N, C-alpha and C positions, 0 to 999 in steps of 0.2 A: 539592211534589207530584211523584211519579215521572213521568218522560217517558212519555206514552202509547205503547204498542206499535203500530207501524204494520203493517197486514196485509202479509204476504209472499205472493208467488206460491208455489204448490206447488213444493217443491224437487225432488220426485222421489226424495228419499232414501228408501231402502227400510228398513222395519223389519227389523232385522238377522236373520240367518239362523236358521231354526228346524229342529229335528230331533225328530220324535216317537218316543219310545221306548214310550209307552203310547198306545193308540188313543183319539182324542177325536172322537166323531161330531159333526160340525157340518153342519147343513143348508145347502145352497147358498143364499146370501142372494138374496132377490128384488131385482130391479133397483131398485125403489123404496126399498130399504133399503141400497143400496151405500154405500161410504165416500164416493164422489164426490157422491152426492145429499145425504148427511148433512152433508158439508162445505159444500156450497152453502147448505143451510138454516142452518147455524151462521153463515156469513158474512152471510147476510141478517139473522139475528137480531142480530148484532153491529152491523151498519150501522144498523139501525133504532134500536138502543139508543144508539149514539154520536151519532146525529143530534139527539137531545134536547139542549137547552141545558144542562140539569142532570139527567143520567141518575141514576136511583135506584140505590142500592147493591144492592138486591134484583134489579133488572133486569140489572145487570152480573154478579152471581153466577149468575143463570139462564143468561145468554149463555155464560158460561165453562163451565157444565155441558153445554151442547149440544156444545161442542168435546170435552170429556172423554168424552162418550158415543161419539164416533167411535173413540177409542183403545180403549175398553172392548169395543166390538163388533167392530172390525176392527184388531186389534193388529199385523197384518202389512202394513197398507196404507201406501202412500207418502204418505198425507195425515197420518199420525199426528204427525210432528215439527212440522208447521205448526200442527196442531190444538192441541198442547200449548203452543206459542209464543203463539198467539193467546189461549188460556185464561189464561196467565200475565199477558199484557198487560191483560186485562179485570180480573183480580184486583188487579193493581198500581193500576189506576185506582180500583177500589173501595176499596183501602187508602188512597189519597190523599184520598178523601172521608170515609171512616169513621174512619180512624186506628186501626182494630181490628187487633190483632196476629194474629187468626185469618185476616183477609183477606191480610195480608202472608205469613203462613205458607203459605197456600194457593198464592199466587203462586210462592213459593220451591219448594213441593212440585212444581208443574208443571214448573218449570225443572230440578229434580233428576231428575224422571221423564224428561224429554227427554234430558238428558245421560247418564243411566245406561242407558236402554233403547234409545236411537237414537244411539249415539256417532258414527256416520258422517254424521249430518246436518250440512250446512253451517251450520245455526243454532247448533250446539253452541259454536262459537268465540265467539259473542256472549253466551252464558249468564252468564259471570262478570261481565261489565260490567253486565248487567241486574240481577244480584243486588246489586251495589254501589249501584245506584240506589235499591234498596229499603232498604238497611241503615240509613242515617242518620236516617230519618224516625221511627223508633220503637226501643224497646229490642230487643236481639237476639232473634231468633226461636228457638224450640226447636231445638236442634241435631239434625242427622241422626246416626244411628249412626256413630261415628268409625271410620275404617279403622285397623286395627292395623298398627303400624309394625315389629313384631317381625320378625326374620329367621329363615329356615329354613336347614338345612344345604345346602351346595352341591349342586345337582342335584335338590333337593326343592322341590315347590310348597308355598307357605304358604296354608292356608285362612284367609283374612283376615277375611271378613265374612259374616254370614248375616242377611238382613232379611226381614220379612213385610209385604206390603201386601194390602189388601182387593180382592177381585174381586166382581163383582155377585152371584155365587152361590158364594163360597168364598174361598180364600186363595191368594196367590202367594208362594212362598218362593224367594228368590234366594241362591244359594251362590256366593261369589266367591273365586277363587284367584289367586295371583300369576301363574301361567301355566297353559297348557293341559296336562292330563294325561289318561291313559286312565281311564275310569270304567265301572262297571256298576251296575245297580240291579235290585231285585226287590221283590215284595210278599209278605208272609207274614201268617198269621192268629194269633189268640189271643195277644196282642191284634192287631187289624188295624193294620199298619204298613208303611211303605215305607222302604227303606234304600238308600243309595248309597255305594259304596266307591270312593274316589279313590286310585289307585296313586301311589307315590313322592311322598307328601305328608305334611304335618304341620299340625295346627291351632294357631293362635295360642293361647298359654297363657291369655290373658285372655278368649278367646272361649268357652271351654267352659261357664263358669257363666252367661254372658250369654245363651246360646242357649236355656236352659231357660225363659226368660220370654216366648218368642215363640209363645205359643199363639194360636189364632184360632178362627174359626167351625167349621172342619172339621179343623183340626190341633190335637189335644189337648195334645201335648207334643213337644218336640224334644230330641235328645241328640247330642253329638259325642264320638267316642272314637277311640283308636288301636288298630290290629290289627297282627298280625305282618306283616313284610315292608314296613314303611313305608306301610301302608294306613290312610287316615283314613275312618271310617264316620260318616255323618250319617243319623240315624233320625228319621222323622216318624211319630208315633203318631196314627192317624186316628180320627175318630168319625163315625157315620152312614153308613158304607159308601159314601164318595164315589168318583168316578172321578178319575183323575189323568193328566196328560200332562207330558212332560219335553222340554226343548230347550235347547241351549247358545247363549250369546251371546259375543261376542268383544271384545277391547280395552277392558277386561280380560276374561279368561275367566270366565264365569259359567254356572252351571247353574240354569235356571229350572224350578220345579216348580209347576204349576197344579193345585190340588185343588178340585174343583167338584161340586155336587150340585143337581139340579133340584128336590129335595124341600124346599129351604130358600127362604125369601122373598128375592127380589132386593133389593139395596141401593137406596136412593132415587136414588143418583147415576146409575143406569142410565136413568132416565126422560128422554124427550125432550119438551120443552114443546109442548103441543098447538098453540099459535099458530104454531109454525114449520112445521107440516105443510103449511099452505096455500101457502107460498111457492113450492114446486116442484110439489106433487102435484095442485093444483086444476085441473080441466078447465073449459073454457068452459061457462057455464050455458046459453047460447043458441047458435044456429048449427046447421049440419048435423051429423049424427052422424059419427064417424070412419069412414073406409072399412074394410071387412072386411080382415083380414090376408091377404096373398098366400100361396098355397101354396108350400111349399119346392121347391127344384129337386131333380131326381133326381141320384143320384151319377154318377160318370163311367162306371159300369157299367150305368146305366139303371134302377137299382132305388132303393128308399127304405130307408135304414138305420133302425135303431131310434130313433136321435136324431131323425130326420126324422119318423118315425111318431108320436113323442110330442110333437112341436112344440117341441123344446128349442132354446134359443138360446145365444149366446155374448156375455158382457159382460166378465168378469174375465180378463185375459190376463197370464200370467207369462212374462217374457222372461229367458232365462238366458244370460248372457255366459260362454262357456267359460273355464275355467282362472282364474288370478288369484293374487296373493300369491307364495308361494314356488314355485308351479306356473305358469311362464310359457307353457306349451304349446309349440307348434312355433315355431322361430325360424330365419329365413332371409332373405337379401336385404334386411336392414335392417328387418324387420318382426317383431314379437312377437305371437303369436296372442292372448294375454290382453288386450293393449292394443287390438288391432283389434276383437275381439268386443265389448268394453265400449263402444267408440266407436259401433259399429253399434247395439248395444242401446239406448243413450241416444238415438240418432237415431230409432229406431222409437218409443220412448216419446213423444218430442216430437211425432211425426206423429200417433200415435193419440190423444194427449191433446186434439188439436184437432178430433177427430171425435166426434160424439155417440154415446153408448151403450157406451163403452169405459172400463174401469178397468184401469190398467197397473201391474204390480208387477215390479221388477227383483230377481233373486236376489242381485245385487251391484251397488252403485253406485260402487264405487271399486276400486282394485287390492288386493283382499283375497282370501284363500283361503277357499272354501266347499267342504266335502266334497261329492262327487258325490251321495251318498245324501241329503244334507241339502237339496240343491236341489229334488229331487222332493218332499221333505217340506214345503218352503215352499209349493209349489203345492197340495198336498193339504190342509194346515192352513188355507190361505186360501180353500178351496173354489173353486179356479180352474176356468175353463171350457176353457182351452186352455193348452198348455205348449210353448214354442218355445225350443230350445237352439241357440245359434249357435256355430259352430266354423270354423276355417280348416284346410284340408287340407295334407298334406305327403306327399312321395313320394321314394324314392331315385332314381327316374327323373325327372330335372328337366324333361324334355320334357312330362310329364303335366300337364294343366291341365283346367279345367272346373268345373262345379258339380254337386252331387248332394245328395239329401235322403234321410234314413233314418227308418225306423220300427223299433220294437222287435220283434225276432224273432231266431231263430238265423241266423247268417250262411250264405250259400249259395255264396260264392266266396272265393278267397284275398284279393282286394282288400278286400272288406268285413271279413274277419277281421283284416287288418292295421290298418285304420282303427279298428276296435273296440279292438284291443290297445293302440294308441297313446292313444286318448282315455280308456280305462279305467285307464291306468297309475297314476293317483293314488288309485284306490279303496282303501279301508281294509278291504275284505272279505277273509276268509280262506277256506281250502278247506272249513272246517266249514260255511260258509253255502251251499255249492254246491247242495245239494238244494233249499233254500228259493228260491234264485235261479232254478233250472230250473222250479220250480213256478210262480213269479211270471211268468216269461216265457210259459209254456204257458197260464196262466190269464188272460192279458191279454184283457179283454173290450172294449177300445177299439181293437182292431186295425183294424177296417173304417173307422171314422171317422178314425183316425190316417193310414191310407193315403190316404183321400180328401183330408185336409188336406195331406199330403206331396205329392200330385199337383198341387194348386193352388200350393203353395209352389215346387215345382220349375219348373212352367210359368211362373210369374211371374218367377222369377229369370232363367231363360233368355231370355225375351222382353225383359225390361228391360235385361239386360246385353249382349245381342246388338245392341241398338240403338246401343250405344256401341262394341262390338268384335265384329265379325261372326265372329271366330275362336273365340269362347267355345263350349266343348263341353258338350252336354247329356249328362251321365253317368247321368241317370235317377233313379228312386226305387228305393232298395235297402233291405235289412233287415240288422240286426246287433244283438248283445246289448249295447247301451249301458247301463251302470249308471245313468246320469243319467235314463234313461227308465223304468227298472224300478220298478214300483209306482205309477206315475202314474195317478190316478183320473179322468183326462180325456184327450181326444185330445192326443197329444204327438208331436213330430217333432224331429229334429236336422238342421240345415242346414249343410252344408260349403260355404261361400260362394265359395271359390277355393283354388288351391294356392299357398301363399306360397313354395314351393320352385321354382316356375316363374317365370323372370325377367319374362316378359310379364305374368302375373297380378300379380306383386309390384309391378311398375311402376305398374299401374293402381290397386292397393290403396293406394298411397301418395298418391293424389290424393283430395282432399276431395270432389270432385264424384262420383267413382266410389263412394266409401263411401256418399254420400248416395243414390246410385242403388240400391245394394244394400238400404239401409234402406227406401227407398220400395217396392222390389219385395216385401220381406217384409211390410211394413205393408199393401200392397195385397192380398197373399195372405190375410192375416187378415181384412180387410174383405170380400173376396170369399167366403171360407169362411163368415163370419157371415151374409152375404146368402143363401148357398146353403141354409142351415139354416132361416132365418126372417127375413122382411122386418121391419125395425124402423121404427116410426113415431115421429118425434121431434116434440115440441110445443115451440114457443118460448113461454116464459113471461115476461111483463113484469116488470121489477124496479123 
């Protein structure tokens, strides 16, 4: 019998970076349906199932589906890697009881899903060992589509693999290449189809014929072909006028195309067992009624923003650690901005995870490069309520020090212009996009709430850091056209936590306790901002 999978604590690994090329309207999830709540329900379901001396195979399969449901509904959540790991463990146990190849295949499918879609999760390194535990107990499982080992000319990306998996209301097509290349896509009619052109690339010879068999519920036909200038075109012929969205994943480079329609019946795998609902959602039957919600606080200007008028709250937080990968950011006095911001982001995540009412997503959880535009897309696609981008400042004047917080707008002074120019240096935008960028900045309808959030962040940073070093300077709340904030559909700010070019600031930033103090200041600002919008009542539920 395979070794049972032991529950892991949530790793905090983020579902890898997403960039939307086509709009996908997703309603902001209710708190009762957040990934955190669904994961707690799934854990309770698994614990209840495993407590039985001889759990039934059906109960184990049902418990696995509750974990799968989290990934289906919240594919960008940090809970996804753990959910797939636990689902695989449940199906491994089911296979040990039933001996059914279908149960073994399902366990392996969950492991493959984890490895392919969340490659930066720390659980990935354990996947191969878990697969080996499954292999000897039964005949080999149905093989996954094999990666093509053909080579491409030097400097040319090889289009290695195209796969299709089912979504609750459609199909997911994953196009894998040997390395990242520029691409463009569009949708045309008669017949309705979407195409993607990958520059400087070539398809594997054995892939062309195999792709034609990958039809699905909304994808009627697929084709791969060569075009002039070493361009490879992939065409998805659609049926039923579905919507589609596109985003890349990395290591290896893949383009993910989700084709969905609300007009088709959802797959059964989307369902959540009714019995799990009561674990978290049930309120006491007896006792006094809950107290009425407290009114929100006025803004710093003494008025009530639209968010406060509508009674909107904050639950899902996206924390963006600036730079990463081949973009280290500022470097001075033995400090690299990319490493510093990631360390701070992880500390904030740990603090907020211990507080009720928050779900935290990191745009990156390792030293990887995420395009600026893609970071905002992660927050938008995940229906985030707040976006905080963390950076460290730099100046040619090494005596300059202090902290400052930015909101999106046009810069009003040379210092803000210089900061924006430095932080936007890695943007892939071209001059042709300038009109759209100007319109996006001018149309920013979250400016008031972003400025309120920035004021709270700046105040919290100054207060917390001055308690350690009275010489910390308050450089205030400013505005600048940061690409990472453009298009954010939620209150969003960028915090410059210190100047690494200043020796005094740098000396402090090397201290673990000072980094923790910065993280605490930013986390406290988020909590305070949440409380200023709407008081949250938390119920303790027995387990």
